[in-house]
C-alpha positions as CSV (number, residue, x, y, z in Angstrom):
1,M,18.7,29.1,-30.3
2,E,20.4,25.8,-31.3
3,K,18.2,23.8,-28.9
4,A,15.0,25.5,-30.3
5,K,15.9,24.5,-33.8
6,L,16.7,20.9,-32.6
7,L,13.4,20.7,-30.7
8,L,11.4,21.8,-33.9
9,I,13.2,19.0,-35.8
10,F,12.5,16.6,-33.0
11,A,8.8,17.4,-33.0
12,E,8.6,16.8,-36.8
13,V,10.4,13.4,-36.4
14,A,8.0,12.4,-33.7
15,K,5.1,13.4,-35.8
16,Q,6.3,11.6,-38.9
17,G,7.7,8.5,-37.1
18,N,10.4,8.2,-39.6
19,M,13.6,10.2,-40.4
20,S,13.1,10.0,-44.2
21,R,9.5,11.3,-44.0
22,A,10.5,14.0,-41.6
23,A,13.3,15.2,-43.9
24,V,10.8,16.3,-46.6
25,P,8.9,19.1,-44.7
26,L,12.1,20.0,-43.0
27,G,14.0,20.5,-46.3
28,M,16.8,18.3,-45.1
29,T,18.3,14.9,-46.0
30,A,17.5,11.9,-43.8
31,S,21.1,11.7,-42.7
32,A,21.1,15.3,-41.6
33,V,17.9,14.7,-39.6
34,S,19.5,11.7,-38.0
35,Q,22.6,13.7,-37.1
36,H,20.5,16.4,-35.5
37,M,18.7,13.8,-33.4
38,R,21.9,12.3,-32.1
39,H,23.2,15.8,-31.3
40,L,20.0,16.5,-29.3
41,E,20.5,13.3,-27.3
42,R,24.1,14.3,-26.6
43,L,22.9,17.7,-25.4
44,Y,20.4,16.3,-22.9
45,G,22.5,13.2,-22.1
46,V,19.5,10.9,-22.5
47,K,18.2,8.6,-25.2
48,L,15.1,10.1,-26.8
49,L,14.4,7.6,-29.7
50,N,14.3,3.9,-30.0
51,R,15.3,3.2,-33.6
52,S,13.9,0.2,-35.5
53,T,13.8,-0.6,-39.2
54,R,10.0,0.2,-39.3
55,R,9.4,3.1,-37.0
56,L,10.9,5.3,-34.4
57,E,9.5,5.0,-30.9
58,L,9.9,7.7,-28.2
59,T,11.5,6.7,-25.0
60,E,10.1,8.0,-21.7
61,A,12.5,11.0,-21.9
62,G,11.5,11.5,-25.5
63,Q,7.8,11.7,-24.6
64,V,8.5,14.3,-21.9
65,L,10.6,16.3,-24.3
66,L,8.0,16.0,-27.1
67,H,5.5,17.8,-24.8
68,H,7.8,20.9,-24.7
69,A,8.7,20.6,-28.4
70,E,5.0,20.6,-29.4
71,H,4.5,23.7,-27.1
72,L,7.3,25.4,-29.0
73,V,5.8,24.6,-32.3
74,Q,2.4,25.9,-31.2
75,T,4.1,29.1,-29.9
76,M,5.8,29.7,-33.2
77,R,2.6,29.1,-35.1
78,Q,0.8,31.6,-32.9
79,A,3.5,34.1,-33.5
80,D,3.2,33.7,-37.2
81,D,-0.6,34.1,-37.0
82,D,-0.3,37.2,-34.8
83,M,2.3,38.8,-37.1
84,A,0.2,38.0,-40.2
85,A,-2.9,39.6,-38.5
86,L,-0.9,42.7,-37.8
87,K,0.2,42.9,-41.4
88,H,-3.1,42.2,-43.0
89,C,-5.9,43.1,-40.6
90,P,-6.0,46.8,-39.6
91,S,-6.6,47.1,-35.9
92,G,-5.0,48.7,-32.8
93,Q,-3.9,52.3,-32.1
94,V,-2.1,54.6,-34.5
95,R,-0.3,57.6,-33.1
96,I,-0.2,60.6,-35.4
97,S,2.1,63.5,-34.6
98,L,0.9,66.7,-36.4
99,P,1.4,70.4,-36.1
100,T,-0.8,72.1,-33.6
101,G,-2.5,74.2,-36.3
102,F,-3.5,71.0,-38.2
103,V,-5.9,69.9,-35.4
104,N,-8.8,71.9,-36.7
105,A,-8.0,71.5,-40.4
106,P,-10.8,70.1,-42.6
107,E,-8.4,67.4,-43.7
108,T,-7.9,66.2,-40.2
109,R,-11.7,66.0,-39.6
110,R,-12.1,64.0,-42.8
111,L,-9.3,61.7,-41.9
112,L,-10.9,60.8,-38.5
113,G,-14.2,60.2,-40.2
114,T,-12.8,58.1,-43.0
115,V,-10.8,55.8,-40.6
116,R,-13.7,55.5,-38.2
117,E,-16.0,54.5,-41.0
118,R,-13.7,52.1,-42.8
119,H,-11.6,50.7,-40.0
120,P,-13.6,50.7,-36.7
121,D,-10.9,48.6,-35.0
122,I,-8.3,51.3,-35.5
123,R,-8.0,53.9,-32.7
124,I,-6.4,57.2,-33.7
125,I,-4.3,59.1,-31.2
126,L,-3.6,62.7,-32.2
127,M,-0.4,64.1,-30.8
128,A,-0.5,67.9,-31.6
129,Q,3.0,69.3,-31.3
130,D,5.1,71.6,-33.4
131,E,8.4,70.0,-32.4
132,A,9.7,67.1,-34.5
133,V,9.3,63.6,-33.1
134,D,11.8,60.8,-33.2
135,L,10.0,58.0,-35.2
136,Q,13.0,55.7,-34.8
137,H,12.5,55.7,-31.1
138,N,8.8,55.0,-31.4
139,D,7.6,58.4,-30.3
140,A,4.8,58.2,-33.0
141,D,3.7,55.9,-35.8
142,I,3.1,58.7,-38.4
143,A,4.2,62.3,-38.4
144,I,2.6,64.9,-40.6
145,R,5.0,67.7,-41.4
146,A,5.0,70.9,-43.5
147,G,8.1,72.1,-45.4
148,E,10.9,70.3,-47.0
149,I,12.0,67.1,-45.3
150,A,15.7,66.4,-45.4
151,A,16.7,63.2,-47.1
152,S,17.3,60.5,-44.4
153,P,17.9,56.8,-44.4
154,D,16.0,56.7,-41.1
155,N,12.7,58.0,-42.3
156,V,10.4,57.7,-45.3
157,A,8.5,60.8,-46.4
158,R,5.4,60.6,-48.6
159,R,4.1,63.9,-50.1
160,L,0.4,64.5,-49.5
161,T,-0.2,67.9,-51.0
162,S,1.1,71.5,-51.2
163,C,-0.3,74.4,-49.3
164,L,-0.1,78.2,-49.5
165,M,1.2,80.2,-46.6
166,H,-0.6,83.5,-45.8
167,I,-0.2,86.5,-43.6
168,C,-3.5,87.0,-41.8
169,A,-5.2,89.1,-39.1
170,A,-8.6,89.8,-37.7
171,P,-10.7,92.4,-39.7
172,D,-10.9,94.6,-36.5
173,Y,-7.1,94.7,-36.2
174,L,-6.7,95.6,-39.8
175,A,-9.3,98.3,-39.5
176,A,-7.3,99.9,-36.6
177,H,-3.8,99.1,-38.1
178,P,-4.1,99.1,-41.9
179,V,-1.5,97.1,-43.9
180,K,-1.5,98.6,-47.3
181,Q,2.0,97.7,-48.5
182,V,4.8,95.4,-47.6
183,E,6.6,98.0,-45.5
184,D,3.6,98.3,-43.2
185,L,4.3,94.7,-42.0
186,L,7.3,96.0,-40.0
187,A,5.1,98.4,-38.0
188,A,2.4,95.9,-37.2
189,H,2.3,93.7,-34.1
190,W,3.2,90.1,-34.8
191,L,2.2,86.8,-33.2
192,C,5.3,84.8,-33.9
193,H,5.2,81.0,-33.5
194,S,8.5,80.4,-35.4
195,E,11.2,83.0,-35.9
196,A,12.7,81.0,-38.7
197,I,9.4,80.9,-40.6
198,L,8.8,84.6,-40.1
199,R,12.3,85.6,-41.2
200,A,12.0,83.5,-44.4
201,A,8.6,85.0,-45.2
202,L,9.8,88.5,-44.7
203,A,12.8,87.8,-46.9
204,E,10.5,86.5,-49.7
205,L,8.7,89.8,-49.5
206,G,11.8,91.9,-49.9
207,L,12.4,92.5,-46.2
208,S,15.5,90.4,-45.7
209,G,17.4,91.2,-42.5
210,R,14.6,93.4,-41.2
211,W,12.4,92.6,-38.2
212,P,9.1,93.8,-36.9
213,D,9.1,96.5,-34.2
214,S,6.7,94.6,-32.0
215,L,5.8,91.0,-31.5
216,T,4.5,88.4,-29.1
217,E,6.3,85.0,-29.2
218,C,4.2,81.8,-29.2
219,P,7.0,79.3,-29.4
220,S,6.1,75.9,-30.7
221,S,2.4,76.7,-30.7
222,A,1.2,77.8,-34.1
223,A,-2.4,77.2,-33.1
224,S,-2.1,79.7,-30.2
225,A,-0.8,82.3,-32.6
226,Y,-3.7,81.7,-35.0
227,Y,-6.4,82.1,-32.3
228,L,-4.8,85.1,-30.8
229,A,-4.7,86.7,-34.2
230,A,-8.4,85.9,-34.6
231,E,-9.0,87.8,-31.4
232,G,-7.6,90.9,-33.0
233,L,-4.1,90.9,-31.3
234,G,-1.9,91.1,-34.4
235,L,-0.6,89.5,-37.6
236,T,0.5,85.9,-37.9
237,L,1.7,83.5,-40.6
238,A,-0.4,80.4,-41.3
239,L,-0.8,77.6,-43.8
240,S,-4.2,77.9,-45.6
241,L,-5.5,74.5,-44.4
242,E,-4.7,75.5,-40.7
243,I,-6.9,78.6,-40.8
244,A,-9.6,77.5,-43.3
245,S,-12.4,77.6,-40.7
246,L,-11.2,81.0,-39.3
247,L,-11.2,82.4,-42.9
248,D,-14.6,80.9,-43.7
249,S,-16.1,82.4,-40.5
250,G,-14.6,85.8,-41.2
251,R,-12.6,85.8,-38.0
252,L,-9.3,86.1,-40.0
253,K,-8.6,87.9,-43.3
254,I,-5.6,87.4,-45.6
255,V,-3.2,90.3,-45.6
256,L,-1.6,91.6,-48.8
257,P,-3.0,88.6,-50.9
258,Q,-1.4,90.0,-54.0
259,H,2.0,89.2,-52.5
260,R,2.5,85.4,-52.6
261,I,4.7,83.5,-50.2
262,A,6.2,80.2,-51.4
263,E,3.9,77.2,-50.8
264,K,4.9,74.4,-48.5
265,N,4.7,70.7,-49.2
266,I,2.9,68.6,-46.6
267,Y,4.3,65.1,-45.9
268,A,3.4,62.0,-44.0
269,V,6.6,60.6,-42.5
270,V,7.1,57.1,-41.2
271,A,10.1,55.2,-39.9
272,H,10.2,52.4,-42.4
273,A,8.9,51.7,-45.9
274,K,7.2,48.5,-44.7
275,Q,4.3,49.3,-42.4
276,S,1.7,47.3,-40.5
277,A,-1.8,47.0,-41.9
278,K,-3.1,49.6,-39.5
279,N,-0.5,52.2,-40.4
280,T,-0.9,51.4,-44.1
281,A,-4.7,52.0,-43.8
282,V,-4.2,55.3,-42.1
283,L,-1.6,56.4,-44.7
284,E,-4.0,55.5,-47.5
285,A,-6.7,57.6,-45.8
286,L,-4.3,60.5,-45.4
287,K,-3.4,60.3,-49.1
288,E,-7.1,60.3,-50.0
289,V,-8.2,63.2,-47.8
290,F,-5.4,65.5,-48.9
291,G,-5.9,64.3,-52.4
292,G,-2.5,65.5,-53.7
293,K,-4.1,68.9,-54.6
294,K,-2.8,72.3,-53.6
295,A,-4.6,73.9,-50.7
296,T,-5.3,77.5,-51.4
């Protein structure tokens, strides 16, 4: 590291041909520049500069070293340019981790269309997974998560919107197994993608500590539970944006709509407050497509 600094100073001295002139862009005094040059000569054990009252001249060793010093200067300039490009010019891949049920959400489709139209050099990689990812270990660039995010110095959460959670089932299932009141939920067959979420929802409906008689577990795959429910295999819990298309098509129907379950906040989570241009562009698109409005 010390040699790199000295080589950069040496390159500027050779460029300016004078210690005093080199001192200005380097932000040093002429005497400090001179001391650095003497130190560099001691490190290499050769004379690099012939000093005269008018101008400095490079020795043969100095000319050889200047070639390497100029290469170092160019490398650093290229590094600065590349970093600036990453900061200001959106391009490259952006990995988005999102719950499995979000893949078919209207907001996800709008996000992909918006980014493709505005930033054609950005390539989105969707990573559908209900398990949390470790952003600090570079498992993803952006994570979309539902529910409250614990305060953490390691991650930055940006609220996108809020969304209602519904109990839903296929019309055919409800015709065969009517759910007229809250107590009927315990006799129904459930497609459970998260025991914690189901227990919390039942508690909100006054069924704390009680559990359905029959259920099929779909661990860490909310999307599987939704589509099995749409096939008439039972009840499930889902965020409204996750099942919007299934509700619109009539394949799913909201159960006991008069009984509300607490809405969930949706967040975009990143590892750091400062983000590259590509990540910032995608975060802005996320904010736009979700719009900060409650999804019903």
